[in-house]
ROGU-138747 format. One line per field, with one value per residue: residue number from 1; x, y, z of N, C-alpha, C in turn. Coordinates in pm, whole numbers. Each point is the difference from the previous one (the first is absolute). Layout:
# residues N
num c(NUM/...);
n_east c(X/...);
n_north c(Y/...);
n_up c(Z/...);
ca_east c(X/...);
ca_north c(Y/...);
ca_up c(Z/...);
c_east c(X/...);
c_north c(Y/...);
c_up c(Z/...);
***
This chain:
# residues 319
num c(1/2/3/4/5/6/7/8/9/10/11/12/13/14/15/16/17/18/19/20/21/22/23/24/25/26/27/28/29/30/31/32/33/34/35/36/37/38/39/40/41/42/43/44/45/46/47/48/49/50/51/52/53/54/55/56/57/58/59/60/61/62/63/64/65/66/67/68/69/70/71/72/73/74/75/76/77/78/79/80/81/82/83/84/85/86/87/88/89/90/91/92/93/94/95/96/97/98/99/100/101/102/103/104/105/106/107/108/109/110/111/112/113/114/115/116/117/118/119/120/121/122/123/124/125/126/127/128/129/130/131/132/133/134/135/136/137/138/139/140/141/142/143/144/145/146/147/148/149/150/151/152/153/154/155/156/157/158/159/160/161/162/163/164/165/166/167/168/169/170/171/172/173/174/175/176/177/178/179/180/181/182/183/184/185/186/187/188/189/190/191/192/193/194/195/196/197/198/199/200/201/202/203/204/205/206/207/208/209/210/211/212/213/214/215/216/217/218/219/220/221/222/223/224/225/226/227/228/229/230/231/232/233/234/235/236/237/238/239/240/241/242/243/244/245/246/247/248/249/250/251/252/253/254/255/256/257/258/259/260/261/262/263/264/265/266/267/268/269/270/271/272/273/274/275/276/277/278/279/280/281/282/283/284/285/286/287/288/289/290/291/292/293/294/295/296/297/298/299/300/301/302/303/304/305/306/307/308/309/310/311/312/313/314/315/316/317/318/319);
n_east c(-1605/39/-80/-123/34/-124/60/-89/-2/59/-65/-61/1/-85/-99/53/15/-124/-43/73/-46/-123/14/57/-93/-100/113/-66/-33/-122/21/-130/30/-110/-3/-83/114/-34/-24/-28/-60/118/-4/40/-93/-33/52/67/-126/-33/127/-20/44/23/4/-126/-15/-112/-34/-50/-128/22/-73/96/-116/-42/55/-39/-120/7/49/-105/-27/-4/-46/100/50/-80/75/-90/85/-87/17/-103/108/-21/20/84/37/4/53/71/33/-96/-72/114/6/-128/8/121/-2/-129/-53/117/12/-126/27/112/-75/-92/94/53/-124/-33/116/-56/18/128/22/-72/95/-73/47/10/-48/94/-37/-25/103/33/-25/117/-18/-22/104/-28/-58/-77/28/-33/63/-94/-71/68/-22/84/77/-55/126/19/-117/45/114/-64/-81/111/59/-110/-4/131/-15/-101/86/83/-84/-53/105/62/-14/116/-62/92/-12/61/23/51/102/22/-12/130/52/79/-24/4/-124/51/-105/66/-6/60/-51/-116/38/46/-99/-84/69/-1/-122/45/-100/-94/-6/-118/-9/-81/-73/20/-52/-101/-67/-20/105/-22/132/-27/125/-28/132/4/-91/67/106/-70/-44/124/46/-89/34/121/1/-69/-76/-67/-67/131/20/90/31/44/87/36/-96/-19/-31/-55/0/-96/2/8/-91/-72/31/-27/-106/-41/33/-58/-89/43/-126/-20/-48/58/44/-32/-108/-43/-77/-122/-32/14/-121/-37/97/26/2/-24/82/-40/74/-45/127/-29/-117/34/39/-106/-49/84/-84/99/-17/40/-81/91/-77/105/43/-122/-5/124/-35/-108/63/95/-102/-66/115/12/-128/58/51/4/34/90/-16/1/80);
n_north c(-2364/44/95/-4/63/-14/91/-40/123/30/104/-109/-55/-101/75/100/-81/-40/122/41/-106/24/131/-37/-89/76/34/-104/-25/29/92/-19/105/-57/122/-6/-39/-94/11/-129/55/-29/100/47/-93/68/93/-106/-39/120/8/-117/-19/-103/115/-15/120/-50/125/-102/2/-115/88/65/-53/113/66/-90/-10/131/1/-79/85/-118/9/-81/83/-26/80/-42/102/66/63/18/22/118/-103/78/41/-131/-4/107/-39/-91/109/65/-90/14/131/15/-70/35/122/45/-105/17/127/-33/-82/94/90/-84/-23/127/16/-113/45/-28/94/-28/75/-60/113/-105/-56/-33/128/-42/-73/116/-18/-53/-83/-111/-53/-35/108/-87/0/-125/57/-11/100/75/100/75/67/121/32/-94/43/123/-42/-59/105/74/-80/1/130/8/-83/81/95/-71/-28/121/81/-91/107/20/-33/69/-55/108/-78/115/-34/51/90/13/122/39/128/-61/40/102/-76/-84/-109/-69/60/-20/-120/-33/58/-54/-113/13/29/-109/-57/-8/-131/11/-74/-70/32/-130/15/-77/84/-107/41/-33/23/72/-8/126/4/-77/80/105/-66/-24/125/37/-89/42/122/-51/-60/92/-88/17/92/12/-31/96/-65/116/-75/68/-56/130/-88/118/0/87/-56/-121/32/55/-102/-71/76/-4/-127/-12/75/-96/-40/57/-91/102/-28/-113/30/-70/-37/49/-129/-31/38/-122/27/-50/-118/-89/44/-99/5/-106/7/-125/50/121/-66/-81/122/7/52/81/38/117/66/-18/-19/-47/-59/-46/-25/-48/-63/-37/-26/-59/-55/-19/-47/-62/-9/80/50/-132/-42/94/-10/-124/38);
n_up c(769/119/-47/54/113/45/75/87/53/-115/53/40/118/-1/-48/68/103/-29/-24/102/65/-47/14/113/33/-44/-58/-53/126/-35/92/24/71/46/49/100/57/86/130/-28/-105/-51/-86/119/21/-111/74/42/-22/45/-41/58/-124/80/64/38/54/52/32/67/28/62/67/-66/-36/-50/99/89/-57/-13/121/21/-97/-57/124/23/92/104/74/87/19/-75/115/80/78/56/81/66/-121/-27/121/-32/-123/-2/-20/24/96/25/-12/53/113/13/3/44/79/36/6/64/72/2/26/89/40/-8/62/45/123/-22/91/110/55/90/49/79/110/88/14/-124/39/54/128/36/101/-71/-64/-126/-50/-65/-129/28/102/93/-47/85/-86/70/-85/-11/27/92/50/-24/51/99/6/-12/87/75/-18/19/103/31/-34/73/100/4/-9/76/77/-61/110/67/120/48/104/44/75/120/-97/-22/5/-101/18/118/-19/68/-35/-81/74/-95/-108/65/43/-121/-67/87/-2/-133/41/65/-69/93/18/-63/108/-82/108/19/-120/41/-80/-77/-72/-127/-3/-109/-43/-30/-12/108/54/-45/42/109/3/-33/87/88/-37/-1/120/68/60/-112/73/22/128/19/111/48/65/108/77/16/95/25/133/17/121/-56/-92/96/76/-108/-28/128/0/-118/63/85/15/119/86/58/-123/65/-70/104/-101/9/18/-129/-38/39/85/-119/64/-98/-93/-77/-111/-63/-39/38/-33/47/108/-14/-13/104/93/34/126/-41/83/97/106/65/-112/-22/131/-7/-113/66/113/-72/-66/112/43/-117/34/88/-111/-25/124/10/-130/49/98);
ca_east c(101/-56/57/-54/-59/-68/16/-79/60/145/75/2/119/36/-11/118/111/-23/29/145/53/-41/71/140/12/-57/15/-89/-138/-54/-77/-88/-28/-117/-8/-83/85/-55/108/104/59/105/77/142/39/44/69/119/-33/-111/33/21/-92/-95/-85/-97/-86/-131/-71/-140/-63/-40/-145/-27/-7/42/143/77/-16/81/140/15/1/119/76/-23/-3/-29/40/-76/50/-75/-81/18/60/34/-108/-51/-85/-124/-84/-57/-87/7/-57/102/53/-100/-4/119/39/-105/-57/109/39/-107/17/114/-38/-85/87/81/-87/-35/124/59/130/49/25/-36/59/-63/89/-77/68/-22/-97/-134/-21/-21/105/6/100/110/-13/-2/-111/27/-78/-141/-65/-108/36/-63/60/-42/-12/-60/102/15/-126/-7/94/-61/-106/65/47/-114/-48/93/-20/-129/20/65/-98/-113/39/130/102/123/32/89/1/121/-20/130/6/34/116/73/111/5/-116/-125/-53/29/-109/15/77/147/47/-42/92/132/2/-17/124/97/-36/4/-136/-44/-69/-123/-13/-131/-8/131/78/10/-53/108/-9/104/56/48/63/-81/62/-29/-140/-10/53/-102/-110/49/-3/-140/-51/49/-13/-112/-113/-121/-104/59/46/135/49/143/31/141/28/74/-104/43/-101/27/101/129/34/34/133/102/19/68/140/72/14/69/-93/-47/-142/-83/-63/-127/-120/-110/-128/-116/-9/-105/-112/7/141/34/116/113/-16/97/-45/89/30/61/-45/86/134/1/5/141/39/62/41/143/51/-47/-66/95/62/-103/-28/114/-13/-114/42/97/-71/-68/105/60/-103/-82/-79/-118/-105/-31/-110/-124/-46);
ca_north c(104/121/123/119/-34/107/-17/97/23/-13/103/-41/-68/-124/23/71/-95/-98/65/13/-133/-45/77/-43/-139/-18/133/20/18/135/6/113/7/81/20/115/86/36/37/-102/-8/102/-6/-6/-141/-43/113/-45/-65/71/32/-124/1/-110/25/109/19/61/23/-38/-87/-125/3/77/-105/43/32/-123/-84/57/-34/-146/-43/-72/-61/-143/-32/99/-35/95/35/115/-35/61/-114/19/-54/102/92/-70/-4/135/30/-115/31/12/-134/-70/60/-34/-140/-86/57/22/-130/-41/79/-55/-132/24/49/-114/-92/61/24/-132/-7/-138/-39/102/-34/73/0/-12/10/-111/37/-52/-127/22/-36/-137/-14/-81/-45/99/-10/-32/81/-42/13/98/138/49/131/68/145/42/-13/-141/-43/56/-76/-132/19/17/-132/-83/54/-44/-143/-17/33/-117/-109/36/56/-57/102/-65/59/-61/81/-10/49/0/41/142/48/117/35/139/71/-28/120/-14/-24/-142/-8/5/136/93/-10/47/146/61/-10/91/135/-6/-4/-131/-85/-52/-146/-44/-86/-49/-36/-146/-46/-56/19/-62/111/-35/114/34/-48/-143/-11/40/-111/-105/44/-16/-143/-43/59/-76/-144/-40/-62/82/-40/-45/95/-31/71/32/24/14/-91/76/30/79/80/143/46/-49/87/131/-8/-11/132/81/-41/39/146/34/75/-78/-35/112/60/-67/56/-95/66/-88/-92/36/-96/-113/-21/-142/-35/-57/-35/-101/-68/-101/36/-114/0/86/-59/-104/69/36/121/-2/136/31/72/-37/115/93/76/85/110/91/74/91/109/82/77/114/91/67/64/81/97/-71/-21/119/72/-74/-8);
ca_up c(20/57/-54/63/129/75/143/76/131/-15/73/140/52/-70/-144/-53/3/-107/-128/-12/-26/-133/-102/1/-43/-134/-62/-115/45/16/124/26/144/37/145/39/84/131/91/1/-132/-1/-124/34/6/-132/-61/-73/-128/-64/-139/-76/-114/11/116/-12/117/-22/126/-15/100/-65/-18/-121/-103/-134/-3/18/-118/-108/24/-5/-140/-48/111/19/142/103/136/82/132/52/117/132/69/141/83/93/-76/-38/119/15/-114/-89/-131/-103/-24/-80/-133/-79/1/-54/-123/-95/-55/-92/-122/-73/-52/-117/-107/-44/-76/-128/-76/-25/65/4/139/99/131/111/115/122/129/92/103/-32/70/142/95/53/107/-50/-138/-107/-93/-141/-93/-8/130/6/31/123/24/123/-17/-127/-105/-39/-61/-135/-83/-21/-99/-130/-44/-38/-128/-103/-23/-68/-142/-59/-14/-85/-130/-40/2/48/131/98/123/82/137/67/140/18/-74/49/-87/-46/-56/70/65/144/94/31/124/-12/-33/105/112/-42/-17/133/75/-63/48/146/52/50/-98/60/-6/48/120/42/-119/-11/-128/-81/-145/-83/-75/-133/-66/-116/-125/-11/-41/-141/-79/2/-86/-137/-31/-8/-124/-116/9/84/-69/-5/93/125/102/47/118/2/141/34/111/102/98/114/69/-20/95/-51/-112/55/64/-105/-60/102/10/-121/0/125/85/115/-2/46/-118/-25/61/-12/-28/4/-113/-94/-1/-91/-35/-18/81/-75/-141/-47/-122/-59/-139/-69/-140/-82/6/-104/-129/-22/73/132/39/-19/116/133/64/62/-107/-60/93/-11/-126/15/89/-73/-102/65/45/-115/-82/90/-77/-51/100/81/-67/14/139);
c_east c(-67/71/-42/-77/-63/12/-80/59/150/83/3/124/39/-3/122/123/-14/33/150/63/-28/76/147/15/-45/5/-88/-145/-36/-95/-85/-40/-118/-7/-80/80/-79/118/116/63/96/83/151/50/60/74/117/-31/-106/27/33/-100/-104/-98/-90/-83/-129/-67/-148/-42/-41/-152/-42/5/60/151/84/-12/83/147/25/8/136/90/-33/-28/-46/48/-60/57/-86/-89/23/43/17/-118/-61/-94/-132/-96/-69/-101/13/-40/104/55/-96/2/120/22/-103/-52/109/47/-104/12/114/-32/-87/83/86/-81/-28/122/74/145/43/32/-27/53/-63/91/-82/86/-28/-108/-140/-29/-36/117/-3/115/122/-24/-6/-119/51/-103/-148/-71/-108/54/-77/57/-58/-27/-75/100/8/-126/-12/95/-51/-109/59/50/-115/-62/88/-21/-133/11/78/-102/-106/42/130/108/127/56/108/6/129/-31/132/-13/52/129/69/117/-6/-133/-133/-44/11/-121/3/111/151/48/-42/100/139/3/-22/132/109/-26/4/-138/-33/-78/-122/-15/-134/14/141/85/13/-53/116/-29/116/50/69/59/-66/60/-26/-145/-17/54/-100/-116/38/-5/-142/-65/37/-36/-118/-115/-123/-105/50/36/138/32/150/35/150/46/92/-101/59/-121/37/105/139/49/47/140/111/29/71/148/81/22/58/-84/-46/-152/-90/-66/-132/-112/-114/-131/-112/-8/-112/-110/24/141/32/128/118/-42/107/-57/108/26/71/-30/90/145/12/7/143/48/69/34/151/62/-48/-49/99/66/-101/-34/114/-10/-111/36/97/-69/-68/101/50/-100/-96/-84/-126/-109/-32/-111/-137/-56/21);
c_north c(127/122/123/-40/125/-32/109/13/-7/108/-30/-80/-124/22/68/-90/-104/61/11/-135/-45/75/-40/-140/-22/134/24/20/149/-1/127/-5/94/12/127/106/51/36/-99/-22/116/-15/3/-145/-49/112/-46/-64/78/35/-124/-5/-111/16/119/6/71/17/-28/-89/-129/-11/80/-94/45/22/-127/-88/51/-39/-150/-53/-59/-52/-149/-36/121/-55/106/12/105/-42/100/-112/14/-39/107/98/-66/-9/134/30/-111/32/4/-138/-81/53/-44/-149/-93/56/24/-128/-52/74/-56/-135/15/47/-113/-96/56/21/-129/-8/-146/-48/119/-47/89/-12/4/11/-122/30/-54/-130/19/-53/-150/-10/-77/-42/114/-23/-39/71/-37/5/109/139/48/137/70/148/32/-8/-144/-52/51/-74/-141/8/14/-134/-87/49/-50/-147/-26/32/-110/-110/33/40/-58/107/-58/66/-82/94/-27/59/-9/41/145/38/115/25/145/49/-34/122/-14/11/-147/-17/15/139/105/-2/53/153/72/1/88/145/8/13/-140/-75/-66/-150/-40/-96/-41/-50/-149/-56/-37/22/-72/106/-47/124/23/-51/-148/-22/34/-109/-114/37/-16/-147/-51/55/-86/-148/-49/-56/89/-55/-41/118/-44/86/26/44/15/-102/67/47/74/62/146/53/-48/86/136/-1/-14/135/92/-33/47/151/52/89/-89/-24/110/73/-68/70/-97/76/-104/-85/43/-106/-113/-36/-149/-32/-45/-29/-101/-72/-94/38/-112/2/86/-48/-111/60/46/123/-34/144/16/56/-63/126/102/89/97/118/102/87/105/119/93/87/122/99/87/75/82/102/-63/-3/122/84/-62/6/133);
c_up c(52/-58/80/126/61/148/71/140/-2/65/150/33/-82/-151/-59/0/-111/-136/-22/-34/-144/-109/-8/-59/-143/-75/-121/41/1/120/1/147/24/152/27/73/121/90/-5/-137/-20/-127/25/9/-131/-74/-87/-135/-79/-146/-83/-115/3/116/-24/127/-40/136/-21/115/-71/-13/-124/-120/-132/-8/11/-123/-117/17/-9/-143/-38/113/8/145/81/134/92/141/67/115/112/93/152/90/89/-71/-38/118/21/-110/-103/-143/-111/-39/-87/-144/-84/-11/-60/-134/-105/-64/-98/-134/-86/-60/-124/-118/-55/-86/-139/-88/-33/49/14/141/91/134/106/123/128/124/85/103/-29/74/147/82/33/98/-49/-143/-99/-91/-139/-87/-4/135/-4/34/123/37/122/-18/-128/-116/-49/-68/-144/-94/-26/-106/-140/-54/-49/-131/-115/-33/-71/-149/-72/-27/-103/-141/-55/-11/63/127/71/120/78/137/75/146/7/-73/74/-96/-42/-56/68/79/153/92/43/104/-18/-41/104/115/-38/-5/133/76/-60/39/153/63/48/-107/65/-22/58/119/44/-117/-23/-132/-93/-149/-68/-96/-128/-67/-136/-131/-20/-43/-148/-93/-6/-93/-147/-43/-18/-126/-120/6/84/-83/9/96/137/90/46/122/-14/142/20/103/103/105/120/66/-20/97/-41/-116/51/59/-103/-63/98/7/-120/-7/132/90/115/-7/55/-116/-36/76/-23/-17/2/-125/-94/1/-101/-43/-9/75/-85/-144/-38/-121/-50/-146/-75/-150/-89/6/-105/-140/-32/75/131/37/-13/128/130/70/53/-104/-62/91/0/-125/10/87/-72/-104/63/57/-115/-88/85/-76/-57/105/83/-62/28/141/73);
***
C-alpha cells in the first residue's frame, strides 16, 4: 500500500501533470514535490493544488543529498522527473545536463538505496535509442543517443539498471515519445508554435521540416506511468508511445490550419547539429500491462491549443 511518494521535478511539464493526476486518483496519497525551479520549473503549474493537505513542495536540487534524503524519509516510492530536457540547450552547454541528469540521478539512487525505497521510477526518453528510418525500437534494443541531452538520459538509465543488478534496488524505467499538452514550457515545438502564432509571430522550422516525431498527449503518458508504477515488473523498461507519426512540416501545417494562419508564417531556419531523422518506439509491453491512450492526436492537439488560448497569463510571463 503506497502512502507517501517523493516526486522530483514535479514543477515541470510532465511532473506537474502527473502530480495532478495522482492527487485526483488517489486522495489518500501524500505527495512531496522536490524541484529546483529552473527556468522550466514553474510553481504556477500547480497553483490549483498548492493548498491540498496531501501535497508538499520543497525547493531543492536533486544533487543536494542531505535535503533530498530528509524529504525521502518514510517514502515508499520515488518518481524521478527531474531533468534538463531541451536538446538545443544541451548542444550549447552540455554541463548542466550531465550534472542534473547523470549526477543528480546517481544521488537519488544512493538515497533510494539507503532509504530502502520500495520502488524507483526513472523517467526516460525515446531519444536514447537514436534515429531509425523504419520500424520501432523495443526496450532491449541498443542505445545510440545523438545529442548531449539524450546521452545524459541514456547514462541515467544505465546507472539505474546497474543499481538494480548490483544492489537489487527496485528500479523501473519509463521511456516515452514526444509529450505535448498543458503547462509545457514554450521552448518546445508545439507550445512555441502555438504561442508564436497567437502573437502573430513567425514560427521557426528546422530545414525543410522532414524530421519525424511520434506525439503523445501528456495525460496519456501520466496514466501509463501510474500503471507502470503499480504493475510494472522490477528491473524492466517500458516504452510509452502515441503512434502519431508526423514530420515537422506536417505538424506545422496542422497547427497553422487550426489557428487559421497561412504558410507565410513559417520561417525556415538552419538545421541543428546531429538532428535525428525519426524516432519510433514499440509500446506493446505497456499495452499488455493494460494501458491504452485515451486521446487521439487531433483531439489532444485541439485541447492543447485551447489551453494556451485560455491561459495567456501563464505563458506570457515566460517569454
